[in-house]
All heavy atoms as a GROMACS GRO file, in nm:
protein
  608
    1MET      N    1   0.080  -0.112  -0.005
    1MET     CA    2   0.006   0.007   0.001
    1MET      C    3   0.082   0.122   0.001
    1MET      O    4   0.049   0.222   0.077
    1MET     CB    5  -0.087  -0.002   0.130
    1MET     CG    6  -0.202  -0.099   0.109
    1MET     SD    7  -0.333  -0.026   0.200
    1MET     CE    8  -0.452  -0.133   0.154
    2ALA      N    9   0.189   0.130  -0.076
    2ALA     CA   10   0.269   0.239  -0.083
    2ALA      C   11   0.202   0.347  -0.181
    2ALA      O   12   0.163   0.301  -0.284
    2ALA     CB   13   0.407   0.211  -0.130
    3GLN      N   14   0.200   0.472  -0.145
    3GLN     CA   15   0.140   0.569  -0.220
    3GLN      C   16   0.245   0.620  -0.316
    3GLN      O   17   0.361   0.649  -0.275
    3GLN     CB   18   0.073   0.681  -0.141
    3GLN     CG   19  -0.039   0.633  -0.060
    3GLN     CD   20  -0.088   0.753   0.014
    3GLN    OE1   21  -0.055   0.857   0.022
    3GLN    NE2   22  -0.226   0.725   0.064
    4GLU      N   23   0.210   0.635  -0.424
    4GLU     CA   24   0.304   0.690  -0.531
    4GLU      C   25   0.280   0.841  -0.523
    4GLU      O   26   0.190   0.904  -0.535
    4GLU     CB   27   0.255   0.638  -0.659
    4GLU     CG   28   0.356   0.668  -0.770
    4GLU     CD   29   0.319   0.599  -0.905
    4GLU    OE1   30   0.285   0.480  -0.908
    4GLU    OE2   31   0.313   0.678  -1.005
    5LEU      N   32   0.417   0.898  -0.500
    5LEU     CA   33   0.421   1.054  -0.494
    5LEU      C   34   0.429   1.116  -0.644
    5LEU      O   35   0.524   1.062  -0.714
    5LEU     CB   36   0.540   1.089  -0.414
    5LEU     CG   37   0.533   1.062  -0.268
    5LEU    CD1   38   0.660   1.107  -0.196
    5LEU    CD2   39   0.411   1.127  -0.198
    6ARG      N   40   0.351   1.194  -0.669
    6ARG     CA   41   0.349   1.260  -0.811
    6ARG      C   42   0.395   1.409  -0.786
    6ARG      O   43   0.358   1.478  -0.706
    6ARG     CB   44   0.226   1.256  -0.868
    6ARG     CG   45   0.176   1.115  -0.903
    6ARG     CD   46   0.040   1.113  -0.971
    6ARG     NE   47  -0.006   0.978  -0.973
    6ARG     CZ   48  -0.128   0.945  -1.034
    6ARG    NH1   49  -0.206   1.044  -1.075
    6ARG    NH2   50  -0.162   0.826  -1.041
    7SER      N   51   0.480   1.452  -0.884
    7SER     CA   52   0.519   1.583  -0.878
    7SER      C   53   0.419   1.662  -0.956
    7SER      O   54   0.357   1.621  -1.060
    7SER     CB   55   0.656   1.608  -0.934
    7SER     OG   56   0.661   1.571  -1.069
    8PRO      N   57   0.373   1.786  -0.922
    8PRO     CA   58   0.286   1.868  -0.993
    8PRO      C   59   0.342   1.896  -1.139
    8PRO      O   60   0.449   1.910  -1.153
    8PRO     CB   61   0.265   1.994  -0.925
    8PRO     CG   62   0.382   1.999  -0.821
    8PRO     CD   63   0.433   1.871  -0.806
    9ILE      N   64   0.248   1.903  -1.225
    9ILE     CA   65   0.278   1.940  -1.369
    9ILE      C   66   0.322   2.079  -1.368
    9ILE      O   67   0.254   2.173  -1.321
    9ILE     CB   68   0.163   1.913  -1.458
    9ILE    CG1   69   0.122   1.771  -1.451
    9ILE    CG2   70   0.189   1.957  -1.601
    9ILE    CD1   71  -0.016   1.739  -1.527
   10PRO      N   72   0.444   2.111  -1.409
   10PRO     CA   73   0.484   2.250  -1.427
   10PRO      C   74   0.387   2.326  -1.514
   10PRO      O   75   0.356   2.296  -1.625
   10PRO     CB   76   0.618   2.241  -1.474
   10PRO     CG   77   0.647   2.108  -1.540
   10PRO     CD   78   0.532   2.016  -1.475
   11VAL      N   79   0.342   2.449  -1.469
   11VAL     CA   80   0.266   2.541  -1.559
   11VAL      C   81   0.353   2.639  -1.616
   11VAL      O   82   0.426   2.713  -1.551
   11VAL     CB   83   0.161   2.596  -1.461
   11VAL    CG1   84   0.078   2.691  -1.550
   11VAL    CG2   85   0.084   2.491  -1.396
   12GLN      N   86   0.353   2.650  -1.742
   12GLN     CA   87   0.435   2.747  -1.810
   12GLN      C   88   0.345   2.876  -1.833
   12GLN      O   89   0.227   2.872  -1.875
   12GLN     CB   90   0.476   2.692  -1.945
   12GLN     CG   91   0.569   2.569  -1.935
   12GLN     CD   92   0.616   2.528  -2.066
   12GLN    OE1   93   0.577   2.574  -2.169
   12GLN    NE2   94   0.696   2.421  -2.068
   13PRO      N   95   0.395   2.998  -1.810
   13PRO     CA   96   0.326   3.113  -1.827
   13PRO      C   97   0.283   3.132  -1.973
   13PRO      O   98   0.364   3.097  -2.056
   13PRO     CB   99   0.411   3.211  -1.767
   13PRO     CG  100   0.554   3.173  -1.777
   13PRO     CD  101   0.531   3.020  -1.758
   14ALA      N  102   0.172   3.180  -1.994
   14ALA     CA  103   0.132   3.212  -2.130
   14ALA      C  104   0.207   3.325  -2.181
   14ALA      O  105   0.248   3.420  -2.116
   14ALA     CB  106  -0.011   3.243  -2.139
   15PRO      N  107   0.238   3.322  -2.317
   15PRO     CA  108   0.318   3.428  -2.364
   15PRO      C  109   0.233   3.565  -2.358
   15PRO      O  110   0.113   3.566  -2.378
   15PRO     CB  111   0.334   3.388  -2.512
   15PRO     CG  112   0.226   3.281  -2.546
   15PRO     CD  113   0.216   3.215  -2.414
   16SER      N  114   0.305   3.668  -2.339
   16SER     CA  115   0.246   3.786  -2.315
   16SER      C  116   0.192   3.845  -2.463
   16SER      O  117   0.278   3.869  -2.543
   16SER     CB  118   0.321   3.894  -2.244
   16SER     OG  119   0.434   3.913  -2.312
   17SER      N  120   0.071   3.852  -2.476
   17SER     CA  121   0.016   3.904  -2.602
   17SER      C  122  -0.097   4.006  -2.557
   17SER      O  123  -0.161   3.994  -2.440
   17SER     CB  124  -0.025   3.805  -2.695
   17SER     OG  125  -0.125   3.729  -2.641
   18PRO      N  126  -0.138   4.081  -2.646
   18PRO     CA  127  -0.259   4.178  -2.608
   18PRO      C  128  -0.384   4.102  -2.586
   18PRO      O  129  -0.463   4.145  -2.507
   18PRO     CB  130  -0.271   4.272  -2.737
   18PRO     CG  131  -0.134   4.247  -2.817
   18PRO     CD  132  -0.084   4.121  -2.773
   19GLN      N  133  -0.395   3.978  -2.628
   19GLN     CA  134  -0.511   3.907  -2.608
   19GLN      C  135  -0.519   3.861  -2.464
   19GLN      O  136  -0.627   3.837  -2.400
   19GLN     CB  137  -0.531   3.797  -2.706
   19GLN     CG  138  -0.544   3.845  -2.843
   19GLN     CD  139  -0.499   3.750  -2.950
   19GLN    OE1  140  -0.440   3.638  -2.904
   19GLN    NE2  141  -0.523   3.763  -3.075
   20ASN      N  142  -0.398   3.816  -2.408
   20ASN     CA  143  -0.396   3.756  -2.279
   20ASN      C  144  -0.377   3.856  -2.156
   20ASN      O  145  -0.389   3.831  -2.049
   20ASN     CB  146  -0.281   3.661  -2.258
   20ASN     CG  147  -0.307   3.545  -2.350
   20ASN    OD1  148  -0.410   3.510  -2.396
   20ASN    ND2  149  -0.198   3.477  -2.394
   21MET      N  150  -0.360   3.984  -2.201
   21MET     CA  151  -0.335   4.079  -2.083
   21MET      C  152  -0.473   4.132  -2.026
   21MET      O  153  -0.575   4.140  -2.109
   21MET     CB  154  -0.281   4.213  -2.151
   21MET     CG  155  -0.141   4.177  -2.206
   21MET     SD  156  -0.035   4.318  -2.230
   21MET     CE  157   0.016   4.376  -2.066
   22PRO      N  158  -0.489   4.153  -1.896
   22PRO     CA  159  -0.613   4.186  -1.842
   22PRO      C  160  -0.639   4.330  -1.868
   22PRO      O  161  -0.555   4.416  -1.909
   22PRO     CB  162  -0.587   4.164  -1.692
   22PRO     CG  163  -0.436   4.183  -1.674
   22PRO     CD  164  -0.372   4.132  -1.796
   23ALA      N  165  -0.769   4.371  -1.874
   23ALA     CA  166  -0.802   4.497  -1.909
   23ALA      C  167  -0.779   4.586  -1.794
   23ALA      O  168  -0.778   4.552  -1.686
   23ALA     CB  169  -0.967   4.501  -1.926
   24PRO      N  170  -0.736   4.709  -1.818
   24PRO     CA  171  -0.701   4.815  -1.714
   24PRO      C  172  -0.824   4.833  -1.630
   24PRO      O  173  -0.932   4.847  -1.685
   24PRO     CB  174  -0.655   4.930  -1.798
   24PRO     CG  175  -0.714   4.922  -1.926
   24PRO     CD  176  -0.732   4.778  -1.957
   25PRO      N  177  -0.794   4.862  -1.498
   25PRO     CA  178  -0.914   4.896  -1.411
   25PRO      C  179  -0.981   5.031  -1.461
   25PRO      O  180  -0.908   5.118  -1.520
   25PRO     CB  181  -0.849   4.907  -1.286
   25PRO     CG  182  -0.705   4.943  -1.304
   25PRO     CD  183  -0.681   4.869  -1.431
   26PRO      N  184  -1.101   5.046  -1.436
   26PRO     CA  185  -1.171   5.167  -1.471
   26PRO      C  186  -1.112   5.275  -1.378
   26PRO      O  187  -1.073   5.257  -1.269
   26PRO     CB  188  -1.322   5.151  -1.447
   26PRO     CG  189  -1.316   5.028  -1.348
   26PRO     CD  190  -1.198   4.953  -1.374
   27PRO      N  191  -1.106   5.393  -1.434
   27PRO     CA  192  -1.062   5.519  -1.365
   27PRO      C  193  -1.149   5.534  -1.238
   27PRO      O  194  -1.263   5.529  -1.250
   27PRO     CB  195  -1.051   5.627  -1.456
   27PRO     CG  196  -1.150   5.590  -1.558
   27PRO     CD  197  -1.148   5.449  -1.568
   28GLU      N  198  -1.072   5.570  -1.122
   28GLU     CA  199  -1.163   5.598  -1.009
   28GLU      C  200  -1.234   5.740  -1.017
   28GLU      O  201  -1.176   5.837  -1.083
   28GLU     CB  202  -1.082   5.602  -0.880
   28GLU     CG  203  -1.023   5.468  -0.844
   28GLU     CD  204  -0.948   5.470  -0.726
   28GLU    OE1  205  -0.958   5.563  -0.639
   28GLU    OE2  206  -0.859   5.388  -0.704
   29LYS      N  207  -1.355   5.747  -0.960
   29LYS     CA  208  -1.425   5.874  -0.961
   29LYS      C  209  -1.354   5.967  -0.874
   29LYS      O  210  -1.324   5.921  -0.745
   29LYS     CB  211  -1.570   5.858  -0.934
   29LYS     CG  212  -1.644   5.781  -1.038
   29LYS     CD  213  -1.799   5.782  -0.991
   29LYS     CE  214  -1.881   5.708  -1.091
   29LYS     NZ  215  -2.030   5.701  -1.044
   30PRO      N  216  -1.351   6.101  -0.893
   30PRO     CA  217  -1.290   6.173  -0.799
   30PRO      C  218  -1.391   6.205  -0.683
   30PRO      O  219  -1.510   6.184  -0.713
   30PRO     CB  220  -1.260   6.322  -0.877
   30PRO     CG  221  -1.353   6.308  -0.996
   30PRO     CD  222  -1.376   6.167  -1.018
   31PRO      N  223  -1.344   6.218  -0.559
   31PRO     CA  224  -1.434   6.242  -0.457
   31PRO      C  225  -1.520   6.373  -0.477
   31PRO      O  226  -1.486   6.461  -0.535
   31PRO     CB  227  -1.344   6.256  -0.329
   31PRO     CG  228  -1.216   6.307  -0.384
   31PRO     CD  229  -1.209   6.235  -0.518
   32LEU      N  230  -1.649   6.368  -0.415
   32LEU     CA  231  -1.743   6.483  -0.437
   32LEU      C  232  -1.676   6.607  -0.368
   32LEU      O  233  -1.691   6.718  -0.426
   32LEU     CB  234  -1.874   6.447  -0.370
   32LEU     CG  235  -1.984   6.558  -0.382
   32LEU    CD1  236  -2.006   6.596  -0.545
   32LEU    CD2  237  -2.114   6.517  -0.326
   33LEU      N  238  -1.622   6.590  -0.248
   33LEU     CA  239  -1.561   6.699  -0.181
   33LEU      C  240  -1.427   6.644  -0.133
   33LEU      O  241  -1.410   6.535  -0.089
   33LEU     CB  242  -1.641   6.732  -0.048
   33LEU     CG  243  -1.783   6.780  -0.061
   33LEU    CD1  244  -1.850   6.789   0.074
   33LEU    CD2  245  -1.777   6.919  -0.138
   34SER      N  246  -1.335   6.736  -0.136
   34SER     CA  247  -1.206   6.709  -0.083
   34SER      C  248  -1.215   6.697   0.062
   34SER      O  249  -1.302   6.741   0.136
   34SER     CB  250  -1.105   6.811  -0.116
   34SER     OG  251  -1.125   6.930  -0.044
   35LEU      N  252  -1.115   6.631   0.135
   35LEU     CA  253  -1.123   6.615   0.273
   35LEU      C  254  -1.101   6.760   0.338
   35LEU      O  255  -1.174   6.780   0.446
   35LEU     CB  256  -0.993   6.532   0.317
   35LEU     CG  257  -0.978   6.519   0.478
   35LEU    CD1  258  -1.086   6.435   0.518
   35LEU    CD2  259  -0.856   6.439   0.497
   36ARG      N  260  -1.034   6.842   0.282
   36ARG     CA  261  -1.009   6.982   0.342
   36ARG      C  262  -1.156   7.054   0.357
   36ARG      O  263  -1.204   7.113   0.456
   36ARG     CB  264  -0.917   7.068   0.260
   36ARG     CG  265  -0.910   7.205   0.303
   36ARG     CD  266  -0.805   7.274   0.207
   36ARG     NE  267  -0.796   7.418   0.236
   36ARG     CZ  268  -0.874   7.504   0.189
   36ARG    NH1  269  -0.968   7.470   0.101
   36ARG    NH2  270  -0.866   7.637   0.213
   37THR      N  271  -1.236   7.045   0.228
   37THR     CA  272  -1.356   7.115   0.216
   37THR      C  273  -1.457   7.048   0.323
   37THR      O  274  -1.532   7.113   0.384
   37THR     CB  275  -1.418   7.098   0.072
   37THR    OG1  276  -1.317   7.156  -0.015
   37THR    CG2  277  -1.540   7.172   0.063
   38ALA      N  278  -1.455   6.905   0.335
   38ALA     CA  279  -1.549   6.840   0.413
   38ALA      C  280  -1.530   6.889   0.567
   38ALA      O  281  -1.613   6.902   0.645
   38ALA     CB  282  -1.538   6.689   0.408
   39VAL      N  283  -1.393   6.897   0.594
   39VAL     CA  284  -1.372   6.945   0.748
   39VAL      C  285  -1.410   7.085   0.780
   39VAL      O  286  -1.472   7.106   0.864
   39VAL     CB  287  -1.212   6.925   0.766
   39VAL    CG1  288  -1.172   6.994   0.896
   39VAL    CG2  289  -1.186   6.776   0.771
   40ILE      N  290  -1.383   7.169   0.674
   40ILE     CA  291  -1.428   7.309   0.687
   40ILE      C  292  -1.585   7.316   0.700
   40ILE      O  293  -1.618   7.393   0.788
   40ILE     CB  294  -1.376   7.396   0.573
   40ILE    CG1  295  -1.221   7.410   0.587
   40ILE    CG2  296  -1.443   7.525   0.570
   40ILE    CD1  297  -1.158   7.488   0.471
   41LEU      N  298  -1.651   7.257   0.611
   41LEU     CA  299  -1.792   7.263   0.624
   41LEU      C  300  -1.855   7.207   0.736
   41LEU      O  301  -1.942   7.254   0.808
   41LEU     CB  302  -1.856   7.193   0.499
   41LEU     CG  303  -1.826   7.274   0.360
   41LEU    CD1  304  -1.890   7.201   0.248
   41LEU    CD2  305  -1.879   7.423   0.373
   42PHE      N  306  -1.792   7.088   0.790
   42PHE     CA  307  -1.832   7.021   0.913
   42PHE      C  308  -1.816   7.116   1.031
   42PHE      O  309  -1.914   7.128   1.109
   42PHE     CB  310  -1.767   6.881   0.929
   42PHE     CG  311  -1.804   6.823   1.058
   42PHE    CD1  312  -1.922   6.773   1.076
   42PHE    CD2  313  -1.704   6.833   1.173
   42PHE    CE1  314  -1.952   6.717   1.195
   42PHE    CE2  315  -1.746   6.773   1.287
   42PHE     CZ  316  -1.869   6.704   1.309
   43MET      N  317  -1.707   7.179   1.031
   43MET     CA  318  -1.672   7.257   1.159
   43MET      C  319  -1.764   7.381   1.160
   43MET      O  320  -1.806   7.440   1.257
   43MET     CB  321  -1.527   7.303   1.158
   43MET     CG  322  -1.436   7.185   1.199
   43MET     SD  323  -1.473   7.107   1.337
   43MET     CE  324  -1.447   7.227   1.458
   44ALA      N  325  -1.797   7.438   1.039
   44ALA     CA  326  -1.878   7.559   1.012
   44ALA      C  327  -2.024   7.522   1.059
   44ALA      O  328  -2.077   7.597   1.126
   44ALA     CB  329  -1.870   7.614   0.874
   45VAL      N  330  -2.073   7.406   1.013
   45VAL     CA  331  -2.209   7.365   1.044
   45VAL      C  332  -2.222   7.356   1.202
   45VAL      O  333  -2.318   7.391   1.265
   45VAL     CB  334  -2.256   7.256   0.973
   45VAL    CG1  335  -2.386   7.195   1.023
   45VAL    CG2  336  -2.279   7.287   0.820
   46ALA      N  337  -2.110   7.288   1.264
   46ALA     CA  338  -2.126   7.258   1.407
   46ALA      C  339  -2.119   7.386   1.473
   46ALA      O  340  -2.185   7.400   1.582
   46ALA     CB  341  -2.001   7.158   1.441
   47THR      N  342  -2.034   7.471   1.431
   47THR     CA  343  -2.026   7.608   1.498
   47THR      C  344  -2.153   7.683   1.483
   47THR      O  345  -2.212   7.740   1.590
   47THR     CB  346  -1.907   7.690   1.446
   47THR    OG1  347  -1.789   7.613   1.457
   47THR    CG2  348  -1.901   7.836   1.507
   48GLY      N  349  -2.218   7.678   1.369
   48GLY     CA  350  -2.332   7.751   1.345
   48GLY      C  351  -2.458   7.702   1.429
   48GLY      O  352  -2.538   7.772   1.485
   49VAL      N  353  -2.454   7.572   1.438
   49VAL     CA  354  -2.564   7.492   1.520
   49VAL      C  355  -2.546   7.534   1.669
   49VAL      O  356  -2.628   7.564   1.747
   49VAL     CB  357  -2.573   7.348   1.502
   49VAL    CG1  358  -2.659   7.283   1.601
   49VAL    CG2  359  -2.617   7.324   1.359
   50GLY      N  360  -2.416   7.528   1.714
   50GLY     CA  361  -2.397   7.560   1.852
   50GLY      C  362  -2.414   7.707   1.889
   50GLY      O  363  -2.492   7.735   1.998
   51ILE      N  364  -2.379   7.796   1.796
   51ILE     CA  365  -2.411   7.932   1.833
   51ILE      C  366  -2.557   7.971   1.811
   51ILE      O  367  -2.622   8.043   1.897
   51ILE     CB  368  -2.337   8.018   1.730
   51ILE    CG1  369  -2.184   8.011   1.759
   51ILE    CG2  370  -2.382   8.173   1.749
   51ILE    CD1  371  -2.144   8.058   1.895
   52GLY      N  372  -2.624   7.910   1.726
   52GLY     CA  373  -2.774   7.915   1.709
   52GLY      C  374  -2.854   7.863   1.836
   52GLY      O  375  -2.938   7.927   1.892
   53ALA      N  376  -2.804   7.740   1.894
   53ALA     CA  377  -2.872   7.690   2.014
   53ALA      C  378  -2.845   7.779   2.116
   53ALA      O  379  -2.938   7.799   2.215
   53ALA     CB  380  -2.815   7.552   2.027
   54LEU      N  381  -2.727   7.835   2.141
   54LEU     CA  382  -2.693   7.913   2.263
   54LEU      C  383  -2.763   8.049   2.251
   54LEU      O  384  -2.816   8.095   2.345
   54LEU     CB  385  -2.539   7.937   2.274
   54LEU     CG  386  -2.468   7.829   2.318
   54LEU    CD1  387  -2.306   7.860   2.311
   54LEU    CD2  388  -2.502   7.773   2.450
   55THR      N  389  -2.781   8.112   2.128
   55THR     CA  390  -2.854   8.226   2.112
   55THR      C  391  -3.014   8.200   2.156
   55THR      O  392  -3.079   8.288   2.215
   55THR     CB  393  -2.844   8.271   1.963
   55THR    OG1  394  -2.711   8.301   1.941
   55THR    CG2  395  -2.911   8.400   1.948
   56PHE      N  396  -3.057   8.083   2.105
   56PHE     CA  397  -3.198   8.057   2.128
   56PHE      C  398  -3.224   8.036   2.280
   56PHE      O  399  -3.314   8.086   2.335
   56PHE     CB  400  -3.253   7.935   2.062
   56PHE     CG  401  -3.388   7.899   2.098
   56PHE    CD1  402  -3.497   7.970   2.030
   56PHE    CD2  403  -3.425   7.787   2.181
   56PHE    CE1  404  -3.635   7.938   2.066
   56PHE    CE2  405  -3.552   7.768   2.201
   56PHE     CZ  406  -3.658   7.834   2.145
   57VAL      N  407  -3.136   7.975   2.353
   57VAL     CA  408  -3.145   7.956   2.489
   57VAL      C  409  -3.153   8.088   2.561
   57VAL      O  410  -3.224   8.111   2.666
   57VAL     CB  411  -3.030   7.870   2.550
   57VAL    CG1  412  -3.031   7.879   2.698
   57VAL    CG2  413  -3.051   7.721   2.497
   58THR      N  414  -3.066   8.184   2.514
   58THR     CA  415  -3.062   8.317   2.579
   58THR      C  416  -3.181   8.401   2.540
   58THR      O  417  -3.233   8.472   2.632
   58THR     CB  418  -2.924   8.387   2.528
   58THR    OG1  419  -2.816   8.300   2.559
   58THR    CG2  420  -2.910   8.527   2.598
   59THR      N  421  -3.216   8.408   2.420
   59THR     CA  422  -3.321   8.508   2.373
   59THR      C  423  -3.455   8.448   2.349
   59THR      O  424  -3.546   8.524   2.333
   59THR     CB  425  -3.271   8.564   2.240
   59THR    OG1  426  -3.282   8.477   2.133
   59THR    CG2  427  -3.142   8.635   2.251
   60LYS      N  428  -3.472   8.321   2.334
   60LYS     CA  429  -3.598   8.253   2.314
   60LYS      C  430  -3.665   8.301   2.170
   60LYS      O  431  -3.779   8.318   2.161
   60LYS     CB  432  -3.693   8.276   2.437
   60LYS     CG  433  -3.654   8.223   2.549
   60LYS     CD  434  -3.627   8.063   2.564
   60LYS     CE  435  -3.615   8.021   2.706
   60LYS     NZ  436  -3.509   7.931   2.719
   61SER      N  437  -3.574   8.334   2.081
   61SER     CA  438  -3.620   8.384   1.955
   61SER      C  439  -3.565   8.311   1.854
   61SER      O  440  -3.442   8.306   1.823
   61SER     CB  441  -3.586   8.541   1.943
   61SER     OG  442  -3.619   8.582   1.815
   62TYR      N  443  -3.653   8.236   1.768
   62TYR     CA  444  -3.607   8.161   1.668
   62TYR      C  445  -3.538   8.247   1.550
   62TYR      O  446  -3.438   8.203   1.492
   62TYR     CB  447  -3.730   8.083   1.602
   62TYR     CG  448  -3.769   7.955   1.681
   62TYR    CD1  449  -3.893   7.964   1.741
   62TYR    CD2  450  -3.700   7.856   1.704
   62TYR    CE1  451  -3.931   7.860   1.820
   62TYR    CE2  452  -3.730   7.749   1.761
   62TYR     CZ  453  -3.852   7.745   1.840
   62TYR     OH  454  -3.896   7.643   1.907
   63PRO      N  455  -3.592   8.352   1.512
   63PRO     CA  456  -3.532   8.435   1.404
   63PRO      C  457  -3.387   8.478   1.435
   63PRO      O  458  -3.295   8.466   1.361
   63PRO     CB  459  -3.626   8.551   1.372
   63PRO     CG  460  -3.760   8.519   1.430
   63PRO     CD  461  -3.721   8.420   1.541
   64GLU      N  462  -3.383   8.526   1.568
   64GLU     CA  463  -3.231   8.562   1.607
   64GLU      C  464  -3.137   8.446   1.615
   64GLU      O  465  -3.023   8.461   1.574
   64GLU     CB  466  -3.252   8.638   1.743
   64GLU     CG  467  -3.271   8.783   1.724
   64GLU     CD  468  -3.245   8.850   1.856
   64GLU    OE1  469  -3.141   8.822   1.919
   64GLU    OE2  470  -3.321   8.935   1.905
   65ALA      N  471  -3.191   8.332   1.645
   65ALA     CA  472  -3.114   8.222   1.671
   65ALA      C  473  -3.059   8.161   1.530
   65ALA      O  474  -2.941   8.128   1.506
   65ALA     CB  475  -3.191   8.104   1.734
   66ILE      N  476  -3.144   8.165   1.440
   66ILE     CA  477  -3.121   8.127   1.296
   66ILE      C  478  -3.017   8.228   1.233
   66ILE      O  479  -2.920   8.200   1.172
   66ILE     CB  480  -3.250   8.121   1.208
   66ILE    CG1  481  -3.328   8.007   1.264
   66ILE    CG2  482  -3.219   8.099   1.062
   66ILE    CD1  483  -3.472   7.991   1.202
   67ARG      N  484  -3.052   8.357   1.259
   67ARG     CA  485  -2.950   8.469   1.200
   67ARG      C  486  -2.816   8.449   1.260
   67ARG      O  487  -2.712   8.445   1.192
   67ARG     CB  488  -3.014   8.600   1.232
   67ARG     CG  489  -2.933   8.710   1.155
   67ARG     CD  490  -2.989   8.848   1.186
   67ARG     NE  491  -2.967   8.880   1.328
   67ARG     CZ  492  -3.056   8.941   1.393
   67ARG    NH1  493  -3.167   9.001   1.327
   67ARG    NH2  494  -3.036   8.972   1.515
   68SER      N  495  -2.818   8.430   1.395
   68SER     CA  496  -2.684   8.418   1.464
   68SER      C  497  -2.612   8.296   1.410
   68SER      O  498  -2.488   8.301   1.391
   68SER     CB  499  -2.702   8.418   1.613
   68SER     OG  500  -2.761   8.532   1.666
   69GLY      N  501  -2.676   8.186   1.394
   69GLY     CA  502  -2.614   8.053   1.358
   69GLY      C  503  -2.570   8.066   1.210
   69GLY      O  504  -2.448   8.021   1.180
   70LEU      N  505  -2.642   8.128   1.123
   70LEU     CA  506  -2.594   8.150   0.976
   70LEU      C  507  -2.473   8.238   0.978
   70LEU      O  508  -2.380   8.221   0.896
   70LEU     CB  509  -2.706   8.201   0.894
   70LEU     CG  510  -2.825   8.113   0.871
   70LEU    CD1  511  -2.934   8.175   0.783
   70LEU    CD2  512  -2.767   7.986   0.783
   71ILE      N  513  -2.473   8.344   1.040
   71ILE     CA  514  -2.364   8.433   1.053
   71ILE      C  515  -2.241   8.368   1.099
   71ILE      O  516  -2.121   8.382   1.053
   71ILE     CB  517  -2.399   8.566   1.138
   71ILE    CG1  518  -2.498   8.652   1.060
   71ILE    CG2  519  -2.273   8.650   1.152
   71ILE    CD1  520  -2.554   8.770   1.132
   72ALA      N  521  -2.242   8.280   1.208
   72ALA     CA  522  -2.150   8.216   1.271
   72ALA      C  523  -2.082   8.109   1.179
   72ALA      O  524  -1.962   8.105   1.159
   72ALA     CB  525  -2.176   8.161   1.401
   73ALA      N  526  -2.179   8.046   1.109
   73ALA     CA  527  -2.134   7.933   1.011
   73ALA      C  528  -2.064   7.998   0.901
   73ALA      O  529  -1.958   7.953   0.850
   73ALA     CB  530  -2.254   7.863   0.955
   74GLY      N  531  -2.106   8.114   0.848
   74GLY     CA  532  -2.036   8.190   0.732
   74GLY      C  533  -1.904   8.245   0.780
   74GLY      O  534  -1.803   8.227   0.707
   75ALA      N  535  -1.899   8.296   0.897
   75ALA     CA  536  -1.772   8.352   0.937
   75ALA      C  537  -1.677   8.237   0.973
   75ALA      O  538  -1.558   8.260   0.935
   75ALA     CB  539  -1.781   8.440   1.070
   76CYS      N  540  -1.725   8.131   1.022
   76CYS     CA  541  -1.632   8.019   1.041
   76CYS      C  542  -1.574   7.956   0.924
   76CYS      O  543  -1.457   7.919   0.913
   76CYS     CB  544  -1.703   7.918   1.132
   76CYS     SG  545  -1.613   7.781   1.196
   77THR      N  546  -1.648   7.942   0.813
   77THR     CA  547  -1.625   7.901   0.684
   77THR      C  548  -1.503   7.993   0.626
   77THR      O  549  -1.402   7.936   0.585
   77THR     CB  550  -1.745   7.897   0.576
   77THR    OG1  551  -1.851   7.813   0.638
   77THR    CG2  552  -1.700   7.830   0.454
   78VAL      N  553  -1.525   8.114   0.633
   78VAL     CA  554  -1.423   8.206   0.581
   78VAL      C  555  -1.288   8.202   0.666
   78VAL      O  556  -1.187   8.180   0.610
   78VAL     CB  557  -1.475   8.353   0.569
   78VAL    CG1  558  -1.361   8.452   0.539
   78VAL    CG2  559  -1.592   8.366   0.483
   79GLY      N  560  -1.308   8.195   0.789
   79GLY     CA  561  -1.199   8.183   0.881
   79GLY      C  562  -1.118   8.070   0.860
   79GLY      O  563  -0.998   8.061   0.857
   80LEU      N  564  -1.193   7.946   0.868
   80LEU     CA  565  -1.122   7.822   0.843
   80LEU      C  566  -1.059   7.809   0.701
   80LEU      O  567  -0.953   7.741   0.688
   80LEU     CB  568  -1.205   7.701   0.876
   80LEU     CG  569  -1.254   7.672   1.014
   80LEU    CD1  570  -1.365   7.567   1.030
   80LEU    CD2  571  -1.122   7.638   1.096
   81HIS      N  572  -1.111   7.858   0.606
   81HIS     CA  573  -1.070   7.860   0.474
   81HIS      C  574  -0.927   7.932   0.474
   81HIS      O  575  -0.828   7.890   0.415
   81HIS     CB  576  -1.161   7.917   0.370
   81HIS     CG  577  -1.108   7.940   0.233
   81HIS    ND1  578  -1.083   7.828   0.147
   81HIS    CD2  579  -1.065   8.038   0.160
   81HIS    CE1  580  -1.028   7.872   0.031
   81HIS    NE2  581  -1.026   7.998   0.042
   82THR      N  582  -0.931   8.041   0.530
   82THR     CA  583  -0.802   8.128   0.539
   82THR      C  584  -0.693   8.058   0.628
   82THR      O  585  -0.580   8.036   0.599
   82THR     CB  586  -0.829   8.258   0.602
   82THR    OG1  587  -0.932   8.330   0.526
   82THR    CG2  588  -0.717   8.337   0.608
   83LEU      N  589  -0.744   8.008   0.743
   83LEU     CA  590  -0.654   7.939   0.838
   83LEU      C  591  -0.586   7.809   0.778
   83LEU      O  592  -0.474   7.775   0.789
   83LEU     CB  593  -0.723   7.909   0.968
   83LEU     CG  594  -0.644   7.846   1.085
   83LEU    CD1  595  -0.542   7.960   1.125
   83LEU    CD2  596  -0.739   7.815   1.200
   84ILE      N  597  -0.683   7.722   0.729
   84ILE     CA  598  -0.629   7.582   0.684
   84ILE      C  599  -0.561   7.596   0.545
   84ILE      O  600  -0.472   7.525   0.506
   84ILE     CB  601  -0.741   7.482   0.668
   84ILE    CG1  602  -0.791   7.461   0.818
   84ILE    CG2  603  -0.704   7.341   0.614
   84ILE    CD1  604  -0.916   7.362   0.831
   85GLY      N  605  -0.608   7.683   0.470
   85GLY     CA  606  -0.556   7.723   0.333
   85GLY      C  607  -0.424   7.654   0.298
   85GLY      O  608  -0.378   7.585   0.228
   0.00000   0.00000   0.00000
């Protein structure tokens, strides 16, 4: 009951020809927003919401809270754009 050891059949690489070459991968889509832009917008929105909430707690006025939040978000966007630039 001796088992016969067989060596694997050597595989020869196929000759390189245009027919055997894999297709190139499709080009990647560029991101919608760059990382810098996403960070700036996230921080501006977070600042605007925070300032708006604090203004509302203080004044109990929705229009003033919205106005303060929008002004803070706009100022933060400009400031971070300059700072991170």
